[in-house]
C-alpha positions, 0 to 999 in steps of 0.5 A: 643028035646022032650017036656021035654028036655032042651038043655045043651046049655041052662043050660052050656050056662049060664056060657058060656055067663057069661064068654064072658060078664065078659071077657069084664069087665075084660078087661075093669073095672079097666082101665075104672074107672081109666080114667072116675072116676075123671070126673064123680066126677066132673060131679056129686059132690053131690054123696058122696065120698064113692060111688065114692071110689067103682067105683075105681076098681083095677085090682086085685079087678076086678079079684078077684071079677069076679073069685068069681061071676064065682063060683056063675054062674058055680054052677047055670050052673052046677045045671040047667044041672044036673036038666034038668033046673028045678033047682030054683038056675039055674032059679034065676041066669039066670033071674038075669043075664038076667035082669042085662043087663039092668043095663048096658044099664042104666049106659051107657045111664045115663053116656052118655058113654061106661061102662064095659059090655055094649057091651055084655049086649045087644049081649050076655046077653039078647039074651042067657037069653031070648032064655034059658027062651024060651027053659025052657018054651017049655020044660014045666019047667019054673017055675011060679010065677016070685019069683025067678026072683025077688029074682035073681035081688034083690040078684044080686047087693048084690053077686057083692057087696060081691065079690067086697068087697073081692076083694078090701080086697085082693087088699089091702093086696097085 
């Protein structure tokens, strides 16, 4: 690898790692929410019903939301590959993906149980993200200042929220 070359595995790998991680979520999210929702409502009675309704995820909602977020990560990975990793869009998505692994671990610690995505967050998401950041840094294309990472971390819940809102709307129509 030359000093300015980022391996395709670091760019397209973002989408591949996302697929592995979200496959776990796709396989577990709806069943987990159905099994755990009632107990969590009892355990945390101060949480508003509106919040609990967001935890109740149907299989259709999960499929639609995950499919929509797939478009986001596929486009970021493609832009990263096209630009040799220099793309702000790719680097922002990579930062958001990496940092969001911590939310999976935090949720599991808070709830004291498995939550969807927990298995692949520390074994796929975090290691891939750290490796890709290292490759970007080695190639000299990692953007400085951290603004992209901050934007990505802030935007990630928004993107997921919109995807789930669309998924919920589609599920209601079925």
